[in-house]
N, C-alpha and C positions, 0 to 999 in steps of 0.2 A: 227863211234862214234865221236862226237864233243868234243873238249877240255872241254867245260862247263860241259857236262855230265860226262866226265871222272874225272874232278875235284871233282864233287859231290861224285862219287864212291870212289875215293882216300880218301877223308875226312872221309867217313863212315868206310872204312877199317882200317885206322889208329886209328880212335876213338874206334872201336871195339877191336883192338889189345890192346890198352891201357887199356880199360875196363877189358878185359879178363885177362890181366896181373896185374890187380889191381894197375895200375899206373895212375898218374895224366895225364890229356890230356888238354893242353892249347887250347884256341879257335883257330880253324884251318881256314885259309883263303888261297886264291891263292898265297899270298905273303909269307906264312909260309914255311920255309925250315925245313923239318922234322929232318934232321940231325942237331943237336944243339938246336933246339927249342922244340922237343918232348922228354921228359925224357926217358932215356934208349933205345932210338930208334937208334940202332947201327947195326954193320955188322952181328949180329946174327938174327936181326929182319928184315932187308931189304929183304932177300930172301923169308921170309914168306909172307911179304906184297906184294912182286912182284908176287909170286905164286897165292895168293888169287886174286889179280887184274887180272892176266892173265886168271884165271879160270872164274871169273865173267864176263869179257868182251869178252871171247872166242877168245883171241889173244895170240898166243904163244910168250913168251918173252924169248929169249935165256938165258941160265944160265950164260953166260959170259958178259951179259949186266946188268950194274947197273943203273937203272933208276933214282936213287937218287943222283948220282954224275955225273957231266959233265966231260966226258973223256978228253976233250981238256984242260979245265982250272983246272981240279981236284977240283973244288969248288962244294959245295952242291947245288942242284937245288931247286927252290921253287916249291910248288905244281902246280902252273900255268905252269912252265917250264916242269915239269914232264908230265903233261897232254898233252902238245903240243908234247913233245918227243914221248910219247907212241902213239899218233895219227899218227905221221909221220912214226913210226915203223909199225903200222897197215896198213898204206897206201902203204908202200914199200912191205910188205908181200902180199898185195892184187895184186900189180903189178906183183910180181913174179909168183903168182898163175895164173894170166891172161896170162902171157907169156909162161907158161908151157904147 
Protein backbone atom coordinates (compact mmCIF):
# COMPACT_ATOMS: atom_id res chain seq x y z
CA UNK A 1 0.00 0.00 0.00
CA UNK A 2 1.22 3.49 -0.83
CA UNK A 3 1.34 6.32 1.77
CA UNK A 4 -1.30 8.32 -0.18
CA UNK A 5 -3.78 5.43 0.02
CA UNK A 6 -2.95 4.87 3.65
CA UNK A 7 -3.45 8.57 4.42
CA UNK A 8 -6.93 8.44 2.90
CA UNK A 9 -7.77 5.37 5.02
CA UNK A 10 -6.43 7.01 8.19
CA UNK A 11 -8.50 10.14 7.58
CA UNK A 12 -11.64 8.02 7.08
CA UNK A 13 -10.98 6.00 10.26
CA UNK A 14 -10.34 9.04 12.46
CA UNK A 15 -13.36 10.82 10.99
CA UNK A 16 -15.56 7.79 11.66
CA UNK A 17 -14.28 7.42 15.24
CA UNK A 18 -15.09 11.10 15.91
CA UNK A 19 -18.55 10.73 14.33
CA UNK A 20 -19.30 7.54 16.29
CA UNK A 21 -18.16 9.26 19.49
CA UNK A 22 -20.33 12.28 18.65
CA UNK A 23 -17.25 14.50 18.77
CA UNK A 24 -16.20 17.32 16.49
CA UNK A 25 -13.67 16.41 13.80
CA UNK A 26 -11.53 19.19 12.37
CA UNK A 27 -10.61 19.06 8.68
CA UNK A 28 -7.94 16.34 8.40
CA UNK A 29 -4.95 16.68 6.07
CA UNK A 30 -1.56 15.03 5.86
CA UNK A 31 -0.13 17.77 8.07
CA UNK A 32 -2.68 17.15 10.86
CA UNK A 33 -1.29 15.67 14.07
CA UNK A 34 -4.24 13.75 15.53
CA UNK A 35 -2.79 14.02 19.03
CA UNK A 36 -3.61 17.56 20.01
CA UNK A 37 -5.59 18.51 16.89
CA UNK A 38 -8.47 16.01 17.14
CA UNK A 39 -10.73 16.44 20.20
CA UNK A 40 -10.38 13.67 22.79
CA UNK A 41 -8.06 11.66 20.53
CA UNK A 42 -5.97 10.19 23.32
CA UNK A 43 -4.35 7.01 24.62
CA UNK A 44 -7.77 5.36 24.97
CA UNK A 45 -8.57 5.98 21.31
CA UNK A 46 -5.14 5.33 19.71
CA UNK A 47 -5.32 1.51 20.10
CA UNK A 48 -8.84 1.47 18.61
CA UNK A 49 -7.75 3.51 15.59
CA UNK A 50 -4.62 1.36 15.18
CA UNK A 51 -6.63 -1.89 15.34
CA UNK A 52 -9.19 -0.64 12.80
CA UNK A 53 -6.37 0.46 10.49
CA UNK A 54 -4.50 -2.84 10.82
CA UNK A 55 -7.70 -4.75 10.06
CA UNK A 56 -8.63 -2.61 7.05
CA UNK A 57 -5.20 -2.75 5.42
CA UNK A 58 -4.51 -6.34 6.55
CA UNK A 59 -1.16 -5.48 8.14
CA UNK A 60 -0.50 -6.61 11.71
CA UNK A 61 0.65 -3.69 13.87
CA UNK A 62 2.21 -4.93 17.12
CA UNK A 63 0.49 -3.86 20.35
CA UNK A 64 3.68 -2.21 21.61
CA UNK A 65 3.91 0.07 18.55
CA UNK A 66 2.26 3.48 18.84
CA UNK A 67 1.89 4.75 15.28
CA UNK A 68 0.78 8.18 16.55
CA UNK A 69 3.98 9.02 18.49
CA UNK A 70 7.55 9.04 17.21
CA UNK A 71 9.48 6.76 19.57
CA UNK A 72 12.74 8.68 19.06
CA UNK A 73 11.50 12.24 19.56
CA UNK A 74 8.39 11.41 21.67
CA UNK A 75 6.56 13.95 19.50
CA UNK A 76 3.17 13.33 17.87
CA UNK A 77 3.32 12.30 14.22
CA UNK A 78 1.36 13.98 11.44
CA UNK A 79 -0.99 11.84 9.36
CA UNK A 80 1.57 11.93 6.52
CA UNK A 81 4.28 10.67 8.90
CA UNK A 82 1.98 7.94 10.21
CA UNK A 83 1.21 6.80 6.66
CA UNK A 84 4.91 6.56 5.80
CA UNK A 85 5.67 4.80 9.11
CA UNK A 86 2.95 2.17 8.58
CA UNK A 87 4.07 1.62 4.97
CA UNK A 88 7.63 1.01 6.25
CA UNK A 89 6.25 -1.38 8.86
CA UNK A 90 4.34 -3.24 6.14
CA UNK A 91 7.47 -3.41 4.00
CA UNK A 92 9.56 -4.82 6.88
CA UNK A 93 6.92 -7.45 7.62
CA UNK A 94 6.85 -8.41 3.94
CA UNK A 95 10.63 -8.84 3.99
CA UNK A 96 10.42 -11.01 7.12
CA UNK A 97 7.80 -13.23 5.46
CA UNK A 98 9.92 -13.54 2.32
CA UNK A 99 12.97 -14.50 4.38
CA UNK A 100 11.03 -17.15 6.35
